[in-house]
C-alpha positions as CSV (number, residue, x, y, z in Angstrom):
1,M,23.4,-2.3,-172.8
2,K,23.4,1.2,-174.1
3,R,24.1,1.8,-177.8
4,R,27.2,3.9,-177.2
5,Q,28.8,1.0,-175.3
6,W,28.5,-1.2,-178.4
7,V,30.8,1.0,-180.5
8,P,34.1,0.5,-178.6
9,M,33.2,-3.2,-178.2
10,A,32.7,-3.5,-181.9
11,V,36.0,-1.8,-182.7
12,G,37.8,-4.0,-180.2
13,L,36.2,-7.1,-181.8
14,L,37.4,-6.1,-185.3
15,V,40.9,-5.4,-184.0
16,A,40.9,-8.8,-182.3
17,V,39.7,-10.5,-185.5
18,G,42.5,-8.7,-187.4
19,L,45.1,-9.9,-185.0
20,A,43.8,-13.5,-185.1
21,L,44.0,-13.5,-188.9
22,G,47.5,-12.0,-188.9
23,P,48.8,-9.1,-191.0
24,T,48.9,-11.1,-194.2
25,E,45.2,-12.1,-194.3
26,A,43.9,-8.9,-192.7
27,Q,45.8,-6.4,-194.9
28,Q,46.2,-8.3,-198.1
29,A,45.5,-6.1,-201.1
30,P,43.2,-7.4,-203.8
31,V,44.8,-9.1,-206.8
32,F,43.9,-9.3,-210.5
33,K,42.6,-12.8,-211.1
34,V,43.8,-13.8,-214.6
35,G,42.3,-16.9,-216.3
36,V,44.6,-18.9,-218.6
37,V,43.2,-21.4,-221.0
38,T,45.9,-23.5,-222.7
39,S,46.9,-27.0,-223.6
40,L,48.7,-28.6,-220.6
41,S,47.8,-32.1,-221.8
42,G,46.9,-33.8,-225.0
43,E,48.3,-33.5,-228.5
44,M,49.3,-29.8,-228.2
45,N,50.9,-30.0,-224.7
46,F,54.3,-29.1,-226.2
47,G,52.9,-25.8,-227.4
48,G,50.7,-25.3,-224.4
49,N,53.7,-25.3,-222.2
50,V,55.4,-22.7,-224.5
51,T,52.5,-20.3,-223.7
52,K,52.6,-21.2,-220.0
53,R,56.3,-20.3,-219.7
54,G,55.6,-16.9,-221.4
55,Y,52.6,-16.1,-219.2
56,D,54.3,-17.3,-216.0
57,L,57.3,-15.1,-216.7
58,W,55.1,-12.1,-217.0
59,A,53.2,-12.8,-213.8
60,D,56.3,-13.6,-211.8
61,T,58.0,-10.4,-213.0
62,V,55.0,-8.3,-212.1
63,N,54.7,-9.8,-208.7
64,A,58.4,-9.6,-207.9
65,A,58.1,-5.9,-208.5
66,G,55.2,-5.8,-206.0
67,G,52.4,-5.8,-208.5
68,I,50.9,-3.5,-211.2
69,A,51.2,0.1,-210.1
70,I,47.9,1.9,-210.2
71,G,46.9,5.0,-208.4
72,G,49.7,4.9,-205.9
73,N,49.1,1.2,-204.9
74,R,50.4,-2.0,-206.3
75,Y,48.2,-5.0,-207.2
76,K,49.6,-8.5,-207.8
77,V,48.3,-10.9,-210.4
78,Q,47.1,-14.5,-209.8
79,L,47.1,-16.8,-212.8
80,V,44.3,-19.4,-212.6
81,Y,44.9,-22.2,-215.2
82,G,42.3,-24.2,-217.1
83,D,43.7,-27.1,-219.1
84,D,41.9,-27.3,-222.5
85,Q,43.4,-30.8,-223.0
86,S,44.1,-29.8,-226.7
87,S,40.3,-30.0,-227.3
88,P,38.2,-27.0,-228.5
89,A,35.1,-28.3,-226.6
90,T,37.2,-28.6,-223.4
91,A,38.7,-25.1,-224.0
92,A,35.2,-23.6,-224.1
93,L,34.2,-25.3,-220.8
94,A,37.5,-24.2,-219.2
95,A,36.9,-20.6,-220.2
96,E,33.3,-20.7,-218.9
97,R,34.5,-22.2,-215.6
98,L,37.2,-19.5,-215.1
99,I,34.7,-16.7,-215.9
100,T,31.6,-17.9,-213.9
101,Q,33.2,-19.8,-211.0
102,E,36.7,-18.3,-210.6
103,K,35.4,-14.8,-211.4
104,V,38.6,-13.9,-213.4
105,D,39.1,-10.3,-214.4
106,F,40.4,-11.1,-217.9
107,I,41.9,-14.1,-219.8
108,L,45.2,-15.1,-221.5
109,G,44.3,-17.3,-224.3
110,P,45.2,-20.8,-225.7
111,Y,48.2,-22.1,-227.6
112,A,46.3,-23.4,-230.7
113,S,44.0,-21.5,-233.1
114,G,41.3,-24.2,-232.9
115,T,41.0,-23.8,-229.1
116,T,41.2,-20.0,-229.4
117,L,38.2,-20.1,-231.8
118,A,36.3,-22.1,-229.1
119,V,37.2,-19.7,-226.3
120,A,36.5,-16.4,-228.2
121,P,32.7,-16.9,-228.3
122,I,32.7,-17.6,-224.6
123,T,34.6,-14.4,-223.7
124,E,32.2,-12.6,-226.1
125,K,29.2,-14.1,-224.3
126,Y,30.4,-13.0,-220.9
127,K,32.1,-9.8,-222.1
128,V,35.5,-10.6,-220.7
129,P,38.7,-9.2,-222.3
130,H,40.9,-12.0,-223.8
131,I,44.4,-11.8,-225.4
132,T,46.0,-14.8,-227.0
133,G,49.8,-14.8,-227.0
134,S,50.0,-17.6,-229.5
135,A,47.1,-18.3,-232.0
136,E,47.9,-17.3,-235.6
137,S,44.9,-18.4,-237.7
138,P,43.4,-15.6,-239.8
139,L,40.0,-17.1,-239.1
140,I,40.1,-15.6,-235.6
141,W,40.5,-12.0,-236.8
142,K,38.0,-12.2,-239.7
143,Q,35.2,-13.0,-237.2
144,K,35.8,-9.6,-235.5
145,F,35.3,-10.7,-231.9
146,K,35.0,-7.5,-229.7
147,Y,36.7,-9.0,-226.6
148,T,39.5,-11.0,-228.3
149,F,43.0,-9.7,-229.2
150,G,46.3,-11.3,-230.2
151,T,50.0,-10.3,-230.0
152,I,51.2,-12.5,-232.9
153,P,50.4,-11.5,-236.5
154,A,48.4,-14.0,-238.5
155,V,50.2,-16.9,-240.1
156,N,49.7,-15.6,-243.6
157,Q,51.7,-12.6,-242.5
158,I,54.6,-14.7,-240.9
159,A,55.0,-17.9,-242.9
160,P,56.0,-16.4,-246.3
161,A,59.4,-15.0,-245.1
162,S,61.2,-18.3,-245.5
163,I,59.8,-18.9,-249.0
164,K,60.7,-15.4,-250.1
165,T,64.3,-15.9,-248.8
166,L,64.7,-19.1,-250.7
167,A,63.2,-17.7,-253.8
168,K,65.5,-14.6,-253.9
169,D,68.6,-15.2,-251.7
170,V,70.0,-18.7,-252.6
171,K,71.7,-20.0,-255.7
172,P,70.9,-21.9,-257.7
173,A,67.3,-20.7,-257.1
174,P,64.8,-23.4,-256.4
175,K,62.1,-23.9,-259.0
176,T,59.6,-26.2,-257.4
177,V,57.9,-26.8,-254.1
178,A,55.6,-29.3,-252.5
179,V,53.3,-28.2,-249.6
180,I,51.8,-30.4,-247.0
181,G,49.5,-29.1,-244.3
182,I,47.6,-30.5,-241.3
183,D,43.8,-30.2,-241.3
184,D,43.4,-27.8,-238.4
185,A,42.5,-24.1,-238.1
186,F,46.1,-23.0,-238.0
187,S,48.1,-25.5,-240.1
188,K,46.1,-25.4,-243.3
189,F,46.4,-21.6,-243.4
190,A,50.2,-22.0,-242.9
191,A,50.2,-24.4,-245.9
192,Q,48.1,-22.0,-247.9
193,A,50.5,-19.1,-247.1
194,F,53.4,-21.3,-248.3
195,K,51.5,-22.1,-251.6
196,D,50.5,-18.5,-252.2
197,S,53.9,-17.0,-251.5
198,A,55.6,-19.7,-253.6
199,E,53.4,-18.9,-256.6
200,Q,53.9,-15.2,-256.1
201,A,57.7,-15.8,-256.2
202,G,57.4,-17.8,-259.4
203,L,57.9,-21.2,-258.0
204,K,55.9,-24.2,-259.4
205,V,53.8,-26.0,-256.8
206,V,54.1,-29.7,-257.7
207,K,52.0,-31.0,-254.8
208,F,49.6,-29.4,-252.3
209,E,47.8,-31.7,-249.8
210,I,46.0,-31.2,-246.5
211,V,46.2,-34.4,-244.3
212,P,44.6,-35.3,-241.0
213,E,46.4,-34.8,-237.7
214,G,47.9,-38.0,-236.3
215,A,47.8,-39.8,-239.7
216,D,50.6,-42.1,-240.9
217,Y,52.6,-39.6,-242.9
218,T,54.7,-42.1,-244.8
219,P,52.4,-42.4,-247.8
220,T,52.2,-38.6,-248.1
221,I,56.0,-38.2,-248.0
222,T,56.4,-41.1,-250.5
223,A,54.2,-39.2,-252.9
224,V,56.1,-36.0,-252.3
225,K,59.4,-37.8,-253.0
226,A,58.0,-39.0,-256.3
227,A,57.2,-35.4,-257.3
228,N,60.9,-34.5,-256.5
229,P,60.4,-30.8,-255.4
230,D,63.3,-28.5,-254.6
231,I,61.5,-27.4,-251.4
232,L,59.2,-29.3,-249.0
233,A,57.1,-26.9,-247.0
234,I,55.2,-28.2,-244.0
235,G,52.3,-26.3,-242.3
236,S,51.8,-27.9,-238.9
237,H,52.6,-27.8,-235.3
238,E,55.9,-29.2,-234.1
239,K,54.9,-32.9,-233.4
240,A,53.5,-33.5,-236.9
241,A,56.5,-31.8,-238.5
242,M,59.0,-33.9,-236.6
243,E,57.1,-37.1,-237.7
244,M,57.1,-36.0,-241.4
245,I,60.9,-35.1,-241.3
246,K,61.6,-38.5,-239.7
247,A,59.6,-40.2,-242.5
248,A,61.6,-38.2,-245.1
249,K,64.8,-39.5,-243.6
250,E,63.6,-43.1,-243.5
251,L,62.6,-42.8,-247.1
252,G,65.9,-41.3,-248.1
253,F,64.2,-38.1,-249.3
254,A,66.3,-35.0,-248.9
255,P,65.0,-32.0,-250.9
256,K,67.2,-29.0,-251.3
257,A,65.3,-27.3,-248.4
258,I,62.7,-28.1,-245.8
259,V,60.5,-25.3,-244.5
260,Q,58.3,-25.6,-241.5
261,H,55.9,-23.4,-239.5
262,Y,55.2,-23.5,-236.4
263,G,57.6,-25.4,-234.2
264,M,61.2,-25.2,-235.5
265,T,61.9,-22.4,-233.1
266,T,61.1,-24.5,-230.0
267,P,63.5,-26.4,-227.8
268,D,61.2,-29.5,-228.2
269,F,61.8,-29.5,-231.9
270,L,65.6,-29.3,-231.6
271,K,65.5,-32.0,-228.9
272,G,63.1,-34.2,-230.8
273,L,65.1,-34.2,-234.1
274,G,68.6,-33.7,-232.8
275,K,71.1,-33.3,-235.6
276,D,68.3,-33.9,-238.2
277,A,66.9,-30.5,-237.3
278,E,69.9,-29.0,-239.0
279,F,69.2,-26.9,-242.2
280,I,65.4,-26.7,-241.5
281,F,64.0,-23.3,-242.4
282,G,61.2,-21.4,-240.6
283,S,59.8,-18.0,-239.8
284,S,59.3,-15.7,-236.8
285,V,58.5,-12.2,-235.8
286,W,60.9,-12.0,-232.9
287,T,64.4,-13.2,-232.0
288,A,66.8,-12.2,-229.2
289,A,69.0,-10.5,-231.8
290,L,66.5,-7.8,-232.7
291,K,67.1,-4.3,-231.4
292,H,63.7,-3.3,-230.0
293,K,63.7,-1.0,-227.0
294,G,60.7,-1.2,-224.7
295,N,59.3,0.6,-221.7
296,D,58.9,-2.6,-219.7
297,P,60.9,-4.6,-217.1
298,F,62.8,-6.5,-219.8
299,G,63.6,-3.5,-222.1
300,T,65.3,-5.4,-224.9
301,P,65.0,-8.8,-226.6
302,A,68.5,-9.7,-225.3
303,K,67.6,-8.9,-221.7
304,Y,64.4,-10.9,-222.0
305,A,66.3,-13.9,-223.4
306,E,68.8,-13.6,-220.5
307,V,66.0,-13.7,-217.9
308,F,64.1,-16.5,-219.7
309,Q,67.3,-18.6,-220.0
310,K,68.0,-18.2,-216.3
311,K,64.5,-19.2,-215.3
312,Y,63.9,-22.1,-217.7
313,G,67.3,-23.2,-218.9
314,T,66.4,-22.8,-222.6
315,P,66.3,-19.8,-225.0
316,P,62.9,-18.3,-225.7
317,D,61.1,-18.5,-229.0
318,Y,58.7,-15.9,-230.4
319,T,55.6,-17.5,-228.9
320,E,57.0,-17.4,-225.4
321,A,57.9,-13.7,-226.0
322,A,54.5,-13.0,-227.4
323,S,52.8,-14.6,-224.4
324,T,54.8,-12.5,-222.0
325,A,53.9,-9.5,-224.2
326,A,50.2,-10.3,-223.9
327,G,50.5,-9.8,-220.2
328,L,52.3,-6.5,-220.8
329,A,49.5,-5.3,-223.0
330,F,46.9,-6.0,-220.3
331,E,49.2,-4.3,-217.7
332,A,49.6,-1.1,-219.9
333,A,45.8,-0.9,-220.6
334,L,44.9,-1.3,-216.9
335,K,47.3,1.5,-216.0
336,Q,45.7,3.7,-218.6
337,I,42.2,3.3,-217.2
338,G,43.3,3.2,-213.6
339,A,41.1,0.2,-212.8
340,T,41.7,-1.9,-209.7
341,P,40.6,-5.4,-208.9
342,P,38.1,-6.9,-209.1
343,L,36.9,-5.4,-212.4
344,D,33.2,-4.7,-212.9
345,Q,31.6,-4.9,-216.3
346,K,32.1,-1.2,-216.9
347,E,35.8,-1.5,-216.2
348,K,36.1,-4.6,-218.5
349,D,34.6,-2.6,-221.3
350,A,36.9,0.3,-220.6
351,L,39.8,-2.2,-220.7
352,V,38.8,-3.4,-224.2
353,A,38.5,0.3,-225.3
354,A,42.0,0.9,-223.9
355,L,43.4,-2.1,-225.7
356,E,42.0,-0.8,-229.0
357,K,43.9,2.4,-228.5
358,L,47.1,0.8,-227.2
359,N,50.3,1.7,-229.0
360,I,53.3,0.7,-226.8
361,K,56.9,-0.3,-227.4
362,T,58.1,-3.4,-225.6
363,F,61.0,-5.8,-225.7
364,Y,58.8,-7.9,-228.1
365,G,58.4,-4.9,-230.4
366,P,55.4,-2.6,-231.0
367,I,52.0,-3.7,-229.8
368,K,49.2,-2.0,-231.7
369,F,46.0,-3.8,-232.4
370,A,44.2,-3.3,-235.7
371,T,40.6,-1.9,-235.3
372,E,39.3,-2.7,-238.7
373,G,39.9,-5.0,-241.7
374,D,40.8,-8.7,-241.9
375,F,43.2,-8.5,-239.0
376,Y,40.8,-6.9,-236.5
377,H,42.3,-6.9,-233.0
378,D,45.5,-8.7,-234.2
379,N,48.9,-7.0,-233.5
380,V,50.2,-5.2,-236.6
381,G,53.5,-3.6,-237.3
382,L,55.9,-6.6,-236.7
383,S,58.2,-7.8,-239.6
384,S,58.5,-11.4,-240.5
385,I,62.0,-13.0,-240.3
386,A,63.3,-16.1,-242.1
387,L,65.2,-18.5,-239.8
388,Q,67.3,-21.5,-240.3
389,I,68.8,-24.0,-237.8
390,Q,72.6,-23.9,-238.3
391,G,75.0,-25.6,-235.9
392,G,72.2,-26.4,-233.5
393,K,71.2,-22.7,-233.2
394,I,68.4,-20.7,-234.8
395,V,69.8,-17.9,-236.9
396,E,68.3,-15.1,-239.0
397,V,68.8,-15.7,-242.7
398,G,66.5,-13.1,-244.4
399,P,64.7,-11.9,-246.2
400,G,66.8,-9.0,-247.5
401,A,68.2,-6.6,-244.9
402,L,66.9,-8.8,-242.0
403,K,69.7,-11.4,-242.8
404,V,72.3,-11.8,-240.1
405,I,74.0,-14.9,-241.7
406,S,73.7,-16.4,-245.1
407,P,71.3,-19.4,-245.5
408,K,72.9,-22.8,-246.0
409,Y,71.5,-24.3,-249.3
410,P,71.1,-26.9,-250.6
411,M,70.5,-29.2,-247.7
412,P,72.9,-32.2,-247.9
413,A,71.7,-35.8,-248.2
414,W,70.9,-37.5,-244.8
415,T,73.8,-39.9,-245.3
416,K,76.3,-37.0,-245.9
417,R,76.0,-35.2,-242.6
């Protein structure tokens, strides 16, 4: 057979293969493969699902619009999950699998700081961009990982808001505080932030203790009761906080205020404690009542809350919003460099450079990553807000001009509610 006879035959064969596969498989545009490492099981599964709801909402919104618009085309995103089982070692393995086997273009990071600190060296090793929409430990940013970014300010920037509000905005002003923290990469820094801000506000710290995760908290709360502080401040995730508050109730210990970070903003905390969650203070950098205006599909905090409530049946908290914002940050940076999937190493490095220069307004507030100092690659520019649970709802109580409603203080005895 002569060569020129092969050409039409080959074309015909390609057309036939295309028809056999169907229009979907033959014409499908490439997608951005996005690895997600978070806690879908284990001790941190409450929080892991908080991040999952935020990441999923970003991906679903992008794909419903046809994908990320780049160069006149649209590219959908595909989330590929790796369950870290609430273990740093498993988180590192999950990240490595997503990078080397699933060939993901970039990674959305874990819920907890400990697992984030395990994933960051892996993304550094393979030079893969990574944004966490949750982790708050200052340790992450002090290590200056080139490929890791975060949308939530460090806990020592967020947690003090509730202590500042109690020190300045309630009467009679509290004079003493006891601080309990869990021994993990996030919680002990939350506890330290409570201690530092209390001392700066002139409060006397009558007890400061770091305890193991999963311990029997009854002896610790018994010792706190004996110290009789005006404020009990708990640095922990939601599960440990709920157990400590239940222990306080069982022991009949009702200080004038209980402060907690992180967890009091989640539906699981409200559901787990029921009416005993009432009067608890906490902190945040985002609520649906804020007036941010963003150039994104949600536009405002109120609209985001409306979409979130419709999808999940619960109001969003700031970690869910920050996780969605992590996707928006990647999306904006991809548009700036005009990269299409799959990303090669040069494009991944360009994506990191674009993230470092990013300065966008979103429904979550401004996203601008620090490029030097102790908060290297963490989002800066958000203000911390003091919150309190009143009437089963989370309301803004300070500090200062950020107050929407006055804090309720002192907290009544457990038997007088």
